[in-house]
C-alpha positions in Angstrom: 0.0 0.0 0.0 1.2 3.5 -0.8 2.4 5.2 2.4 0.7 8.4 1.3 -2.7 6.7 1.3 -2.2 5.7 4.9 -2.1 9.3 6.1 -5.4 10.7 7.5 -7.4 12.1 4.5 -8.2 15.1 6.7 -4.5 16.0 7.0 -4.0 15.5 3.3 -6.8 17.8 2.4 -5.6 20.5 4.8 -2.0 20.2 3.6 -3.0 20.4 -0.1 -5.2 23.5 0.6 -2.3 25.2 2.5 0.1 24.3 -0.3 -2.2 25.8 -2.9 -2.4 29.0 -1.0 1.4 29.1 -0.5 2.0 28.4 -4.2 -0.3 31.2 -5.2 1.4 33.6 -2.8 4.9 32.7 -4.1 3.7 33.2 -7.7 2.4 36.6 -6.8 5.9 37.6 -5.8 7.4 36.7 -9.1 6.9 40.3 -10.4 9.9 42.6 -10.9 8.7 45.4 -8.7 7.7 42.9 -6.0 11.0 41.2 -6.1 12.6 44.5 -5.5 10.5 44.9 -2.4 11.5 41.4 -1.2 15.1 42.3 -1.7 14.6 45.6 0.2 13.0 43.7 3.1 15.9 41.3 3.3 18.4 44.3 3.3 16.4 45.9 6.1 16.5 42.6 8.1 20.3 42.3 7.6 20.7 46.0 8.7 18.6 45.4 11.8 20.7 42.3 12.7 24.0 44.0 12.3 23.0 47.1 14.2 21.5 44.9 16.9 25.0 43.4 17.5 26.5 46.8 17.9 23.8 48.3 20.0 23.5 45.2 22.2 27.1 45.5 23.4 26.7 49.2 24.2 23.4 48.6 26.0 24.9 45.8 28.1 27.9 47.9 29.0 25.7 50.8 29.9 23.5 48.6 32.2 26.5 47.1 33.9 27.9 50.6 34.6 24.7 51.8 36.2 24.4 51.4 40.0 21.1 51.1 41.9 19.0 49.8 39.1 15.8 48.1 40.3 14.8 44.6 39.2 12.0 45.9 36.9 14.5 48.2 35.2 17.0 45.3 34.7 14.1 43.3 33.2 13.2 46.1 30.8 16.9 46.2 29.7 16.9 42.4 29.1 13.5 42.5 27.2 14.8 45.4 25.1 18.0 43.6 24.3 16.2 40.4 23.2 13.7 42.2 21.0 16.2 44.7 19.6 16.4 43.1 16.1 12.6 43.1 15.8 12.4 46.7 17.0 15.0 47.9 14.6 13.5 46.0 11.7 10.0 47.4 12.4 11.4 51.0 12.6 13.4 50.6 9.4 10.4 49.0 7.6 7.9 51.8 8.5 10.5 54.4 7.6 11.1 52.8 4.2 7.4 52.5 3.6 6.6 56.1 4.4 9.6 57.3 2.3 8.6 55.2 -0.7 5.0 56.2 -0.3 6.0 59.8 -0.9 8.3 59.2 -3.9 6.6 56.4 -5.9 3.3 54.6 -6.4 1.6 52.9 -3.4 1.8 49.5 -5.0 5.6 49.8 -5.1 5.7 49.8 -1.2 2.8 47.3 -0.5 5.0 44.4 0.6 7.2 46.7 2.8 4.0 47.8 4.5 3.0 44.2 5.1 6.5 43.4 6.5 6.3 46.5 8.8 2.8 45.4 10.0 4.1 41.9 10.6 7.1 43.2 12.5 4.9 45.4 14.7 2.4 42.6 15.4 5.2 40.2 16.4 6.8 42.8 18.6 3.5 43.3 20.4 3.0 39.5 20.8 6.5 39.1 22.1 6.1 41.8 24.7 2.7 40.5 25.7 4.2 37.0 26.2 6.6 38.4 28.8 3.6 39.0 31.0 3.0 35.3 31.4 5.0 34.1 34.4 5.4 30.4 33.2 8.1 30.2 30.6 6.8 27.1 28.9 3.2 28.4 28.5 4.6 31.8 27.6 6.7 30.4 24.7 3.8 28.3 23.4 1.4 31.2 23.6 3.9 33.5 21.9 4.7 31.2 19.1 1.0 30.3 18.5 -0.1 33.9 18.5 2.8 34.9 16.3 2.0 32.2 13.7 -1.7 33.2 13.8 -0.9 36.9 13.3 1.4 36.3 10.4 -1.1 33.9 8.8 -3.9 36.4 9.3 -1.9 39.3 7.7 -0.8 37.2 4.7 -4.2 35.7 4.2 -3.3 32.1 5.2 -5.5 32.1 8.4 -8.1 29.6 7.0 -5.5 27.2 5.6 -3.4 27.3 8.8 -6.4 26.8 11.0 -7.5 23.9 8.9 -4.1 22.3 8.9 -3.6 22.6 12.7 -7.1 21.3 13.3 -6.3 18.2 11.1 -3.3 17.3 13.4 -5.4 15.5 16.0 -5.7 12.4 18.0 -9.0 10.8 19.1 -9.7 8.9 22.3 -13.3 7.6 22.1 -15.5 10.7 22.0 -12.6 13.0 22.9 -10.7 14.7 20.1 -7.5 16.7 20.8 -6.0 18.7 18.0 -2.9 20.9 17.7 -5.2 23.9 17.2 -7.0 23.2 20.4 -3.8 22.9 22.3 -2.5 26.2 20.9 -5.8 27.9 21.6 -5.7 26.6 25.2 -2.2 27.9 25.7 -3.0 31.3 24.3 -6.2 31.7 26.3 -4.7 30.2 29.5 -1.6 32.4 29.1 -3.7 35.5 28.7 -5.8 34.6 31.8 -2.6 33.7 33.8 -1.1 37.1 32.8 -4.3 38.9 34.0 -4.3 36.8 37.2 -0.6 37.7 37.8 -1.3 41.4 37.3 -4.2 41.3 39.7 -2.2 39.3 42.2 0.7 41.8 42.2 -1.6 44.8 42.8 -3.6 43.0 45.6 -0.4 41.7 47.2 1.1 45.1 47.4 -2.0 46.5 49.0 -2.2 43.6 51.5 1.5 44.1 52.5 0.9 47.8 53.1 -2.1 47.2 55.4 -0.9 47.6 59.0 -4.0 45.9 60.4 -3.1 42.5 58.9 -0.3 40.6 60.7 2.7 39.5 58.6 1.8 35.8 58.8 -1.8 36.5 57.7 -0.5 38.7 54.9 1.5 35.7 53.6 -1.5 33.4 54.0 -3.9 35.8 52.2 -1.5 36.3 49.3 -0.9 32.5 48.9 -4.6 31.9 49.0 -5.3 34.7 46.4 -2.6 33.3 44.1 -4.0 29.8 44.4 -7.5 31.0 43.7 -6.7 33.3 40.7 -4.1 31.1 39.0 -6.1 27.9 39.5 -9.3 29.6 38.2 -7.4 31.0 35.2 -6.1 27.6 34.2 -9.5 26.0 34.7 -11.4 28.6 32.8 -8.8 28.7 30.0 -9.1 24.9 29.5 -12.9 24.9 29.6 -13.0 27.9 27.2 -11.4 25.9 24.4 -13.5 22.8 24.9 -11.4 20.6 27.2 -13.5 18.1 29.0 -12.1 18.1 32.6 -14.5 15.6 34.1 -12.2 12.7 33.0 -9.4 14.2 35.0 -11.2 13.4 38.3 -10.4 9.6 38.0 -6.9 10.2 36.8 -6.1 12.7 39.5 -7.5 10.3 42.1 -5.2 7.5 40.9 -2.2 9.9 40.7 -3.0 11.2 44.2 -2.9 7.7 45.7 0.5 7.1 44.1 2.0 10.4 45.1 0.6 10.2 48.6 3.3 7.6 49.4 6.2 9.1 47.6 5.6 12.7 48.6 4.8 12.4 52.3 7.6 14.9 53.2 6.4 17.4 50.7 2.8 17.2 51.9 4.0 17.4 55.5 5.9 20.6 54.7 2.9 22.0 52.9 0.6 21.3 55.9 3.2 22.6 58.3 3.5 25.8 56.3 -0.3 26.3 56.6 -0.1 25.7 60.4 2.7 28.2 60.8 0.7 30.8 58.9 -2.4 30.2 61.0 -0.9 30.0 64.5 1.5 33.0 63.8 4.3 31.2 65.7 6.8 32.8 63.3 6.4 35.5 60.8 8.6 37.5 58.4 11.1 39.6 60.3 11.2 37.4 63.4 14.7 36.5 64.7 14.9 32.8 65.4 17.5 30.2 66.4 17.2 26.6 65.2 20.2 24.5 66.2 23.3 26.4 65.1 21.4 28.6 62.7 20.6 32.1 64.0 19.0 34.7 61.7 15.8 36.5 60.8 12.9 35.2 58.7 13.1 36.6 55.2 10.1 34.9 53.7 7.6 32.1 54.3 7.2 29.6 51.5 4.8 26.7 50.9 7.6 24.2 51.5 10.3 26.0 53.4 11.2 29.1 55.4 14.0 31.4 54.3 16.3 32.4 57.2 19.1 34.9 56.5 22.0 35.0 58.9 24.3 37.9 59.7 27.0 36.6 57.4 24.7 36.7 54.4 23.9 33.0 54.2 20.3 32.1 53.4 19.1 28.8 54.9 16.0 27.1 53.5 14.6 25.3 56.5 11.7 22.8 55.8 8.4 23.9 57.5 8.2 20.5 59.2 11.4 21.2 61.2 9.9 24.4 62.6 6.8 22.5 63.7 8.5 19.4 65.3 11.8 21.0 66.4 12.7 23.4 69.2 12.8 26.9 67.8 13.9 30.0 69.8 11.9 33.0 68.6 13.7 36.0 69.9 10.9 38.4 68.8 7.8 36.3 69.1 5.8 38.4 71.7 8.0 41.5 71.8 11.3 42.9 70.4 13.2 42.9 73.7 16.1 40.5 74.1 18.2 40.0 77.3 21.9 39.1 76.9 24.2 37.7 79.6 28.0 38.3 79.9 30.2 36.4 82.2 33.5 37.9 83.5 35.8 37.8 86.5 37.9 40.2 88.6 40.7 39.7 91.2 39.9 39.0 94.8 41.6 42.3 95.7 39.0 44.4 93.9 35.9 45.6 95.7 32.9 43.7 94.4 30.5 46.6 95.1 32.6 48.8 92.9 32.9 46.1 90.2 29.2 45.7 90.0 28.7 49.5 89.8 31.3 49.9 87.1 29.9 47.0 85.0 26.5 48.6 84.9 28.1 51.9 84.0 30.0 50.2 81.2 26.9 48.6 79.7 25.2 52.0 79.7 27.9 53.5 77.5 27.0 51.2 74.6 24.4 52.7 72.3 22.3 49.7 71.6 21.9 48.8 75.2 18.5 50.0 76.4 18.5 52.7 79.1 14.8 52.2 80.1 15.5 48.6 81.1 18.4 48.9 83.6 21.3 46.6 83.4 22.2 44.5 86.4 25.3 42.7 87.6 25.5 39.9 90.2 28.2 37.7 91.7 27.7 34.1 90.6 30.6 32.4 92.3 34.1 32.4 93.7 36.5 30.8 91.2 40.0 29.5 91.6 41.6 32.8 90.7 38.7 35.3 90.3 35.4 36.5 91.6 32.9 35.6 88.9 30.1 38.0 87.8 27.2 38.0 85.4 26.2 41.2 83.6 22.7 41.3 82.1 21.5 44.0 79.7 18.6 44.4 77.2 18.5 45.2 73.5 15.5 45.5 71.0 17.3 45.0 67.7 18.5 41.4 67.5 18.5 41.6 63.7 21.6 43.9 64.0 23.6 41.0 65.5 24.3 39.6 69.0 28.1 38.9 68.7 28.9 42.5 67.9 26.9 44.0 70.8 28.5 41.5 73.2 31.9 42.5 71.9 31.1 46.2 72.4 30.0 45.7 76.0 33.2 43.7 76.7 35.3 46.6 75.3 33.4 49.0 77.5 34.1 46.8 80.5 37.8 46.7 79.6 37.9 50.5 79.4 36.1 51.1 82.6 38.2 48.6 84.5 41.4 50.2 83.2 40.2 53.6 84.2 39.5 52.5 87.8 42.3 50.1 88.4 40.2 46.9 88.4 42.2 43.9 87.2 41.0 40.9 85.2 43.1 37.9 86.5 44.2 34.8 84.6 44.9 31.4 86.1 48.4 31.0 87.6 50.1 27.8 88.6 53.2 27.3 90.8 55.4 24.1 90.6 57.6 23.2 93.5 60.3 20.5 93.4 60.8 18.9 96.8 64.3 17.8 97.7 64.8 14.2 99.0 62.3 12.6 96.9 62.8 10.5 93.7 62.1 13.5 91.5 64.6 15.5 93.5 67.3 12.8 93.1 66.7 12.7 89.4 67.1 16.5 89.2 70.3 16.3 91.3 71.7 13.6 89.0 71.3 15.9 86.1 73.5 18.4 87.8 
């Protein structure tokens, strides 16, 4: 059997119809004054490509030399750089069209006008595709919309639609074609872009509302994102004719399988919801978990981002914060008490030492004055009288080690000024004469 006859007749008819349209279009170009325009379009495209290489290097060098650019400004530079060829080609084409329109007959610039229109339409489609957060959906939507726009401008829309619709697979009563998939991607991408725009505006307003706690802000934003993005995908698929009822059985089977393999992931998701609801930790809190000390940067669905003073960012699973022992330095208030241990010589007056220690703590800026520092004797050591100095701060995010170091320096200065000494252990070794060791030493002489 001829392999061609095995192909779906619907695909053959659509392909033949598209081929007839393409052949007629190519024959319409085989006219001298139209060939000149095609050559001119190619020249404009080469010029745009060459100038793009020169301008891209300068644009990149300029962006790197700028300091303090925000993220959205950097994104604009990247988008401009990626679409620079299309932008230049569109500008050159429109300029050539208006120039030729003034000096020659309109028919002599018809193809250049078509090329300029296509360039402008593709530029709009490309920029609109950037609004879709998902890269895969954005690319499919951009390519699908671009092909449709070019086919519509050139008059191939009916043939292209028929060809894409012929590329289909059938499962019982369900028919899935390439046209349906592209339509779904375009519609879903547009709805997702709209949901993303609404979510950004609503999230900004929620974060600026002082009446909503930080943890509830995160919960409200996550819920809004789930509602809008889930609704956008559902509506987008239903709008192009996808039957989603069959997915219920499939999703149930998948859920049973994933339930065993993704127990930790589900546990982290549930733990994240619990953290948001009970407000045990929230963005900005200073926490200690094991050897990790830092402040909460963000709360995620699976993990919590904790940034330390040395710039490291730890991604701690939500389950560890629920099941482990966490020290929240700023859970109920901002005040944190710190303890310092030191010792002085037995010859120093302990009443004076306690007074000087409190005075030294008061000299440090970050130590709170409205919460008085205290100093107590905690024991009599082998070579010193041991003390504890307790003081309060309210900005643990600024660091704990540095404030302890500053108070130690203040103690050192105050003790030096008042003649208080800080002893160190001393040992005396005596060699007794007459013993075995003494005899050994005498033998060495």
